C-alpha positions as CSV (number, residue, x, y, z in Angstrom):
1,X,110.7,100.7,128.2
2,X,109.2,102.1,124.4
3,X,106.1,103.1,124.2
4,X,104.5,102.8,121.5
5,X,101.1,104.4,120.7
6,X,99.1,103.3,117.1
7,X,96.3,105.2,116.2
8,X,94.1,103.0,114.2
9,X,90.2,103.0,113.9
10,X,86.7,102.3,112.0
11,X,86.9,99.1,109.8
12,X,89.1,96.1,110.4
13,X,90.9,96.8,107.4
14,X,92.6,99.2,110.0
15,X,92.7,97.4,113.0
16,X,94.1,94.1,111.6
17,X,97.7,95.5,111.0
18,X,97.7,97.8,113.8
19,X,96.9,94.5,116.0
20,X,99.4,92.5,114.0
21,X,102.2,95.6,114.0
22,X,101.8,95.3,118.7
23,X,101.9,91.0,118.9
24,X,105.3,91.7,116.8
25,X,106.5,94.7,118.9
26,X,105.6,92.6,122.2
27,X,107.4,89.7,120.9
28,X,110.8,91.7,120.0
29,X,110.0,92.9,123.6
30,X,107.6,91.7,126.1
31,X,108.2,95.1,128.0
32,X,106.9,97.0,125.1
33,X,103.8,99.7,125.8
34,X,101.7,100.0,123.3
35,X,98.5,102.0,123.1
36,X,95.7,102.2,120.7
37,X,93.8,105.9,119.8
38,X,90.4,105.0,118.2
39,X,87.4,105.9,119.1
40,X,83.9,105.1,120.8
41,X,81.5,103.6,118.4
42,X,84.6,101.4,115.3
43,X,85.4,97.5,116.0
44,X,88.9,98.8,118.2
45,X,86.0,99.5,120.9
46,X,86.0,95.7,121.1
47,X,89.1,94.6,118.9
48,X,91.8,96.2,120.6
49,X,90.7,95.8,125.1
50,X,90.2,91.8,123.9
51,X,93.8,91.4,122.2
52,X,94.7,92.9,125.3
53,X,96.2,96.1,124.7
54,X,94.7,100.2,126.0
55,X,92.3,101.1,123.9
56,X,92.3,105.7,124.2
57,X,89.3,107.2,122.7
58,X,88.5,110.9,120.7
59,X,85.8,112.2,118.9
60,X,86.2,112.3,115.2
61,X,84.5,112.1,111.7
62,X,85.4,112.3,108.2
63,X,84.6,115.0,106.2
64,X,85.2,113.1,102.5
65,X,81.1,111.8,100.9
66,X,79.1,113.9,104.0
67,X,76.2,116.6,103.3
68,X,78.0,120.1,103.8
69,X,76.1,120.6,107.8
70,X,77.9,117.8,109.2
71,X,81.5,118.0,106.9
72,X,81.0,121.9,109.3
73,X,80.7,120.6,112.6
74,X,83.2,118.4,112.1
75,X,85.7,121.6,110.4
76,X,84.6,123.8,113.4
77,X,84.4,121.8,116.2
78,X,84.9,117.7,115.9
79,X,88.0,118.7,114.4
80,X,89.3,121.4,116.9
81,X,88.1,118.9,119.9
82,X,89.6,115.8,118.0
83,X,93.7,117.2,118.1
84,X,93.0,118.6,121.4
85,X,92.1,115.4,122.9
86,X,95.5,114.1,121.1
87,X,97.2,116.7,122.7
88,X,96.7,115.1,125.9
89,X,96.7,111.7,125.2
90,X,100.0,112.2,123.7
91,X,101.3,115.1,127.3
92,X,100.0,111.5,129.0
93,X,101.3,109.2,127.4
94,X,104.7,110.4,126.5
95,X,105.2,107.8,123.6
96,X,108.5,107.4,122.5
97,X,107.0,106.5,118.6
98,X,103.5,107.0,117.0
99,X,102.0,105.1,114.8
100,X,99.4,106.1,111.8
101,X,97.4,102.7,110.3
102,X,94.6,104.3,108.8
103,X,91.0,105.0,110.4
104,X,90.1,108.9,111.2
105,X,91.7,108.9,114.0
106,X,94.9,108.8,112.3
107,X,95.2,112.4,111.1
108,X,95.0,114.4,114.5
109,X,97.2,111.8,116.1
110,X,99.9,112.1,114.5
111,X,99.3,115.5,113.1
112,X,100.2,116.2,116.6
113,X,102.8,114.1,117.3
114,X,104.5,115.2,114.6
115,X,104.1,119.3,115.7
116,X,105.3,118.2,119.1
117,X,109.0,116.6,118.0
118,X,107.9,113.2,118.5
119,X,109.0,110.4,115.2
120,X,105.9,109.6,113.8
121,X,105.5,106.9,110.7
122,X,102.3,105.6,108.6
123,X,101.5,103.0,106.7
124,X,100.1,103.1,103.6
125,X,98.0,99.8,102.8
126,X,97.0,101.4,99.0
127,X,98.0,101.4,96.0
128,X,97.3,104.8,96.0
129,X,97.8,106.6,98.8
130,X,94.8,107.7,100.8
131,X,94.3,111.1,101.1
132,X,95.3,111.4,105.1
133,X,98.3,109.8,104.1
134,X,99.3,112.7,101.4
135,X,98.4,115.2,103.7
136,X,100.6,113.6,106.6
137,X,103.5,112.9,104.4
138,X,105.1,116.6,104.9
139,X,105.3,116.0,108.5
140,X,106.4,112.1,109.2
141,X,109.8,111.0,109.7
142,X,108.3,107.7,107.6
143,X,106.4,105.8,105.3
144,X,105.6,101.8,104.9
145,X,104.4,100.6,102.2
146,X,102.7,97.5,101.4
147,X,102.6,98.1,97.0
148,X,105.7,99.3,95.7
149,X,103.4,101.6,93.2
150,X,102.7,103.6,96.2
151,X,106.5,104.3,97.2
152,X,107.1,107.3,94.7
153,X,104.0,109.0,96.1
154,X,106.1,108.9,99.9
155,X,109.9,109.7,98.3
156,X,112.8,109.2,100.2
157,X,110.1,108.3,103.5
158,X,109.0,105.5,101.9
159,X,110.1,101.9,102.6
160,X,108.0,99.0,101.0
161,X,107.4,97.0,103.5
162,X,103.9,95.1,102.7
163,X,100.8,95.1,105.0
164,X,101.0,93.2,107.9
165,X,98.7,90.3,108.2
166,X,97.9,88.0,110.9
167,X,100.5,84.8,110.9
168,X,97.7,82.6,110.8
169,X,97.4,83.0,107.1
170,X,100.6,82.1,105.8
171,X,100.1,78.7,107.4
172,X,97.9,75.9,105.6
173,X,96.6,73.6,108.2
174,X,97.0,70.0,107.7
175,X,93.0,69.7,107.8
176,X,93.0,72.1,105.1
177,X,95.3,70.2,102.1
178,X,94.0,66.7,103.5
179,X,90.4,68.1,102.8
180,X,91.5,69.6,99.7
181,X,93.0,66.6,98.4
182,X,90.1,64.0,99.3
183,X,86.9,66.0,98.3
184,X,85.4,66.3,95.2
185,X,83.8,69.8,95.6
186,X,85.0,73.4,95.2
187,X,84.5,75.5,97.9
188,X,83.0,79.4,97.7
189,X,84.5,82.5,100.3
190,X,82.0,86.0,99.6
191,X,82.4,89.1,101.5
192,X,82.2,92.4,101.5
193,X,84.8,93.3,104.0
194,X,84.2,93.2,108.1
195,X,80.3,95.1,108.2
196,X,79.0,93.4,105.2
197,X,78.4,94.8,101.4
198,X,74.5,95.4,101.1
199,X,75.8,95.6,96.7
200,X,77.3,92.1,96.9
201,X,75.2,90.3,98.8
202,X,72.0,91.3,95.8
203,X,74.4,90.0,93.6
204,X,76.1,86.9,94.6
205,X,72.4,85.2,95.8
206,X,71.5,86.0,92.2
207,X,74.5,84.6,90.7
208,X,74.9,81.7,92.9
209,X,71.3,79.7,91.8
210,X,72.5,80.5,88.5
211,X,75.6,78.8,88.4
212,X,74.2,75.7,90.8
213,X,71.3,75.8,87.9
214,X,74.0,76.2,84.6
215,X,75.7,72.7,86.2
216,X,72.7,70.8,86.7
217,X,71.7,71.7,83.1
218,X,74.7,70.4,81.6
219,X,74.9,67.9,83.9
220,X,78.4,68.7,85.5
221,X,80.1,66.9,88.3
222,X,81.8,70.4,89.5
223,X,79.8,70.8,93.1
224,X,80.0,74.2,94.7
225,X,79.7,75.2,98.3
226,X,80.4,78.9,99.7
227,X,80.9,80.3,103.3
228,X,79.0,83.8,102.5
229,X,79.8,86.3,105.4
230,X,76.9,89.2,104.8
231,X,77.5,91.6,107.7
232,X,75.0,92.2,110.3
233,X,71.7,93.9,108.4
234,X,71.8,91.9,105.4
235,X,72.0,87.6,107.0
236,X,68.5,87.2,107.5
237,X,67.2,88.3,104.3
238,X,70.4,86.9,102.3
239,X,69.7,83.4,104.2
240,X,65.6,83.6,102.8
241,X,66.5,84.6,99.9
242,X,68.9,81.3,99.7
243,X,66.1,79.0,100.5
244,X,63.4,80.3,97.6
245,X,66.6,79.7,95.6
246,X,66.1,76.2,96.5
247,X,70.0,76.8,97.4
248,X,69.8,77.1,100.8
249,X,71.6,73.4,101.0
250,X,75.3,74.5,99.0
251,X,75.4,78.0,101.2
252,X,76.4,79.0,104.6
253,X,75.6,82.4,105.6
254,X,76.4,84.2,108.5
255,X,76.6,87.6,109.7
256,X,80.3,87.8,110.4
257,X,83.6,85.9,109.8
258,X,85.7,85.6,113.7
259,X,88.5,82.9,112.1
260,X,88.4,84.6,108.9
261,X,92.9,82.5,108.1
262,X,90.2,79.5,108.6
263,X,87.7,80.6,105.7
264,X,90.6,81.2,103.2
265,X,91.6,77.9,103.7
266,X,88.9,76.1,103.5
267,X,88.3,78.1,99.9
268,X,89.3,77.4,96.5
269,X,88.4,80.9,94.5
270,X,87.5,84.1,97.0
271,X,83.9,86.3,96.0
272,X,84.9,89.9,98.2
273,X,86.1,94.0,97.6
274,X,89.4,95.0,97.1
275,X,90.6,96.5,100.7
276,X,94.1,96.2,101.3
277,X,94.0,94.6,104.5
278,X,92.0,91.8,102.9
279,X,94.1,91.7,99.7
280,X,97.0,91.2,102.1
281,X,95.0,88.0,103.9
282,X,94.4,86.9,100.1
283,X,98.2,87.4,99.5
284,X,99.7,85.6,102.5
285,X,97.2,82.5,102.5
286,X,97.6,82.1,98.2
287,X,93.9,82.7,97.0
288,X,92.8,83.4,94.2
289,X,90.0,86.1,93.9
290,X,87.2,87.6,91.6
291,X,88.0,91.0,93.0
292,X,84.7,93.7,92.9
293,X,85.7,97.5,94.4
294,X,83.6,99.3,96.2
295,X,83.5,102.2,93.7
296,X,82.9,105.0,96.5
297,X,86.1,104.5,98.5
298,X,88.1,107.7,98.8
299,X,90.6,108.7,95.5
300,X,89.0,105.0,93.4
301,X,91.3,102.4,95.4
302,X,90.5,99.8,95.7
303,X,89.8,99.7,91.7
304,X,93.3,100.7,91.7
305,X,94.2,97.4,94.4
306,X,91.8,95.1,92.3
307,X,94.3,95.9,88.4
308,X,97.5,96.0,90.9
309,X,96.5,92.1,91.3
310,X,94.9,91.8,88.2
311,X,98.1,93.0,86.0
312,X,100.0,90.8,88.7
313,X,97.9,87.5,87.3
314,X,96.9,86.9,90.6
315,X,92.5,87.9,91.0
316,X,89.9,88.7,88.3
317,X,88.4,92.6,88.0
318,X,85.6,92.8,87.8
319,X,83.7,96.6,88.7
320,X,80.7,96.8,90.6
321,X,78.5,98.4,87.0
322,X,79.9,95.3,85.3
323,X,79.4,92.5,87.5
324,X,75.4,91.5,86.9
325,X,74.4,87.4,88.5
326,X,74.9,86.2,85.0
327,X,78.1,87.4,84.3
328,X,79.2,86.5,87.9
329,X,78.4,82.9,87.3
330,X,79.9,82.9,83.9
331,X,83.0,84.2,85.8
332,X,83.3,81.8,89.2
333,X,82.3,78.5,86.2
334,X,85.4,79.5,84.2
335,X,87.9,79.4,86.8
336,X,86.4,76.9,89.3
337,X,86.4,74.9,85.6
338,X,90.2,74.9,85.4
339,X,91.6,74.8,88.8
340,X,95.4,75.1,86.4
341,X,94.0,78.5,86.3
342,X,93.1,78.9,89.7
343,X,97.0,77.4,91.0
344,X,98.4,79.5,88.7
345,X,96.5,82.6,90.3
346,X,96.9,81.2,93.7
347,X,101.5,81.0,93.4
348,X,100.7,84.9,91.9
349,X,99.5,85.7,95.1
350,X,102.0,84.1,96.9
351,X,104.4,85.9,95.2
352,X,103.0,89.2,96.3
353,X,103.4,88.2,100.0
354,X,105.1,89.8,103.1
355,X,105.3,87.5,105.7
356,X,107.8,89.7,107.6
357,X,105.9,93.3,107.2
358,X,104.9,93.7,110.5
359,X,108.8,92.4,111.5
360,X,109.9,95.0,109.1
361,X,107.6,97.5,110.2
362,X,108.6,96.9,114.7
363,X,112.6,97.2,113.0
364,X,111.8,100.9,111.6
365,X,109.8,101.8,114.5
366,X,112.9,100.7,117.1
367,X,115.4,102.6,114.2
368,X,112.9,106.1,114.7
369,X,112.7,105.6,119.0
370,X,116.2,105.2,118.8
371,X,117.3,107.9,116.1
372,X,115.7,110.7,119.0
373,X,117.8,110.3,121.5
374,X,117.8,114.4,123.0
375,X,114.0,115.6,122.0
376,X,112.1,118.3,122.1
377,X,108.9,116.4,122.8
378,X,108.7,116.8,126.3
379,X,109.3,120.6,126.4
380,X,107.0,121.7,123.8
381,X,104.3,119.2,125.5
382,X,105.2,120.9,128.9
383,X,106.9,117.9,130.4
384,X,111.6,118.0,131.5
385,X,113.3,116.0,128.5
386,X,114.4,112.8,129.8
387,X,114.3,111.1,126.1
388,X,117.5,110.4,126.1
389,X,118.6,106.4,126.9
390,X,114.6,105.2,127.4
391,X,116.5,102.2,126.1
392,X,113.9,102.0,122.9
């Protein structure tokens, strides 16, 4: 039996690839023991147990974009405590391989595992590697990258695998194909990540009514509808804003979309941020998009992600400072009025997809486990060595 520890926390962008890898591990070998490491406050606290996996918790917070008091507290208290908690989890779970997917837990867990002699792998989902993975690069055994552009940062350790996406994104349901063939309208999907985006919400509640008014003024036959995921905190006022604008009969407002694959299947055009998992899902579903990168994303990685897709012809990139309601309305109208262009963007998006990403990463995980026949890890963690012949 193989024991795998996955460090992933915070947002859906970190959790969903980890869950896809965990599912693929169990499909390959049902006896594999998969445990997640996260925090008590992130999405993992509900999503991981719901998916049928165990969750270990550590206490950790980020260092970037925080005040000096919080940064000092993290450096002097939370970080050392998280390293100690990580060591205790590793000693108790005794994993064969540790995988870092992202979020605050990835750094301390993977670092202690690597220093303890446990084979380690990190997933880099962005076109430009994140801070934590750049720091961990010298000590991990392998790096799975989603964008070919990121491979050069990690040298011989890099493997271009793509970003794991749940299988349902790769299959268009029959009802979606039939609906698209017979319906007259064009459907938009709008979301700002799993937690929503205030900036995107504020722009879209003005842009959509403008778009609908423009279509009415020129007696266009184009019928536009939308699903708008707002996040919990903004749902009420966004719904009220559409009602005041007379657009409530065209826009379905929801705080959170649980079945995102179904919503993407329904959409003709997606307006969203440019997080790595979102872009992998767009590619898997073959959906054209208008990408509005989060300007405060670490190392400006969302802009680099969006520009990579724009260069591939799969999306349009619109920086937040340029994304006025008027400009958004114009761009949406321009694309919806050109079905051939939407089809071309969709095809180029599909070319970026990696349907076997999870399986490729699982193969890499088992390769690392098999290569570790005699490990010093048990001596470091205070246990007698028994890595030989574990059956991974």
